[in-house]
N, C-alpha and C positions, 0 to 999 in steps of 0.2 A: 507512649511508644508509637501506640498504632498511627496517630498523627502526621509523629517524625518521619515513620518510614511512607507515608502516603507521601509527603510532600520533596520526600528521597527521590522516592518512585518520579515522580513528577521533574525534580531537574535532571535526573539521570536521563530520561525521556528528551528533555528538554536539549543535553550536550550532546546523545549517542544520534539523536533523529538526525538533527539539526548537522552532524560533521557529516553523517552519512550520505544526505540529500546532497549537501556541499560538494562533498568529494568523487558522488554521484554526477553531476551536474560540469562540475571539472575535466572529469574523465571524457563524459560524452562529448565535449567542448575539444576533447585534446586528442583521440582515438575514434571518435565516429558515435552515432545514434545509436548502433547495436551493441556496445558495450554498457552504455548509457541505460537505454532497457533496461537491460540483465540487473544490473545494480540498481536502480528504481524499483524494481521489479523483487528486489530480497525485501521477504516483509522486518526490516530492523523494528518498524515505529510497533509491531505486531508483536514482535521479543518482547521490546519491553513491557508494553500494554499484559501483556498476560501472565508474566513473569512476576511481576510487583501487583498485578492485581491477585494472584496467588501469596504474595506476602502479607498483602493488608489482608485479604481475606482470608483462602484454603487452595490447598489443589481441588477440594470438589469445587470448589465457585465456579475455577479457572475451566471444568469441566464442562459446569453449567449454561456457560454463557459460548460454548463451541457451537453450536446450531446456528449461534445469532451472528457468529462468524462469519460462518459459510453463505446466509442469508446477505448479510453486510459486503462480502465477495462480490456477490451477484450485481449488487446495486452500483459498487464500486465499478463494476465493468461498464456498465450502463453510463456512469459517470464519465468513464474515458471516452466513449463512443458519440456522446452528446458533445465532447471536446473536440471528439475529430470531426464530427460532421457540421463545427462550427464556429471552431478557431479563425478557418483563414477568411473569413467573410466579418466575424466580429471580435475577433481579437481578446482580449481578457475578458469581455462579458461572457464569452463561453464557457466560461471557470464558474461566472455565475449560476449560468442555466444547469450546468452541472450539480451543483448544489438545489437548485432547486427543485432536479429530479430526484438528486437524492434523501432530502428531504421528505419530500412528498409522497416516495414509499418507505423510509425507516420508518416516519411518528407513526403511520398506520401499526406496520410490525411490531415497535415497542410498546404499542400499547394494548393491543389484541392477540398475538401469536406468542401461543405456551411455549413453542421451540421445541425442535423434533430431526434427530442428530440425523439418519437419515434419507428423511423429506430435503435439509436445509442442503443436505451433499448434493440429490440428485437436479433442486432448485440450481445452485451452483456449475454443476457440468453444462446441464438443458443452457443457462443463457453464455457458459465459457464458446462451446462449443458455437454457436447460436454467431457470436461475436468473431472466433479466429477465422471461421469460413467465411464470411463477409466479404464479398468482392470488391472491394474503392473504387472509383475510377481511376483517380491519378496516381501519378506514380509517386514512389517516394524521393522527398528531396532532401540528400544528407546538408547536416551543421554546416556552416562555415567553422574552419576551425579558428581560435581565439588564443592569445597570449596571455598566461595566468595572472592575476592580480589579486593580492591578499584581500585588500581593501573589500574588494565586491567577493571573495571566497568569503569575511567575515560575517558580510550583511546578510551573505548565503546559508551561513550557519545562525545567526542569529533569526532571518524573519523564518526558515522550516524549522529551525527547533523553538520556535510559539505556538506554529498551526500544530505539530506534536505534541507538546504539552498539551495545548486546550485538550484535545482528543483524549489523552491519559486522564488529566483533570475531570473530563463531564463523564468520563467510564467508571469514575468511583462513585462521584457525587449523585448521579441517577441510578445507579441498579444493575443488577446482573444484565438485566435487559439491552442495557444503552451498554454497558461494559464490554458487552459481544459485537456490538453493530460501531462503536466508537473504536474495538480493537483493531477494526479495519477500514477506518474512517481514510478519505481517502486524503490524510495529511501534506506525506512528503507526495505527491503526486499532484496535489493541488500549490504547494509551494516551486516545484519543481518546474510545471509549467509558467505560472506566474513569471518565476528571475527567467524561465527560459524565452518567452516574448518580451522583456525586456532588451534582450539583446542580439537578436534572431529571427529572422522572417516567419511568420507562422506556418507556413507551410512546413518549414524545415522541422516546425516544434511539431506537430502533429507527424510526421515520419517518424518522432523520437516513440511519441503515444500508441502509433501502428503496432512500432515495434513493442510495444511493451504488454499488448493485448494477448499473445499466445505465451510469456514470460511471467502474465502474473495467474498462474494454474499454481506457482511455487508458496504463494499464500496460502492456497488452497492445502499443497502438501502439508506445509509446517503446521498448521491448526489441525489437518488429520493425524500427523503424529504427534500433537501436543495432548490430544484424546486420549489415543492409547498407551500414550507412552508417562507420560505425567504417573497415575495409579498407580506406575511400577516403577520407574525409578526415583521419584520422588520430585522436586519444585528444580531442585538444582540439577542435579545428573541429568535428571529429563529435558530439559535447557540446554545445555549442553549437548547433550545425545541429539537432539529433533533441532537445531542449528547443525550439527556436521552433516547431518542427514539431509538436511534441506539443501546447503551448500554443493551437496554432491549430485542431488536430484537437480541441481540448476546449473551445473556443471554439463550434464550428460543431457538436458536440455537447450541450452544454448548450442553443443555440440551437435547435434540430430538438425537444428533450425537456422543456423551461421549462411546454409546452403541456399536458403530457401530463395527463389526468386522477388524480391521491390516490386511487384506488380498489385 
């Protein structure tokens, strides 16, 4: 039974993760990089990962992986930062560089760190504030609007879904520490950047990445809500409430940031 639920977990992460990324990419191209950044920054794959880690394991196991999720979020921001600095010069190779940074930090943490909720939260916000207030030299370049192509949409669903499903699969196979790290693995971000670089200039994709930096705090908000609400409300109701609260938080954040200058 646990075997079946685990692969249901992987399958659902493939479907929902792939659809979420594909829809966000299409909306970013249709309505602008700011809306796309908001949608890509909503923790869709993390919702699926943490929910099914709870089903296959337990609610207590989810609580154990949350500190690693916060640390993974900090590394995730470094991944975005590396991409922003290198993408215009190296294109898709900058994604590989981001992966190298992610692995070089995540591997020692997985093997040697025991996990502490408050320390991990402080680490995330320290990195988040540094990244958010970093002054980039170049101005933002908007995405060029493109017409909807259903075949491209399906390709995006498949490509993004594979990456999300791989993250989910790894979180189960390698244990609680890896569960926390891979629950915030930049699968949707990686697929989004890769696919956008296929049809847009690197400068425009970098603009999307820069917009994502301040909105990435929604990942931390969701993990924070899970940590405190899962023990009180249980897995199912807790997940619904956490999604609703994170959605409201993202809306407030979007309202506060929408008039930010593009410098």
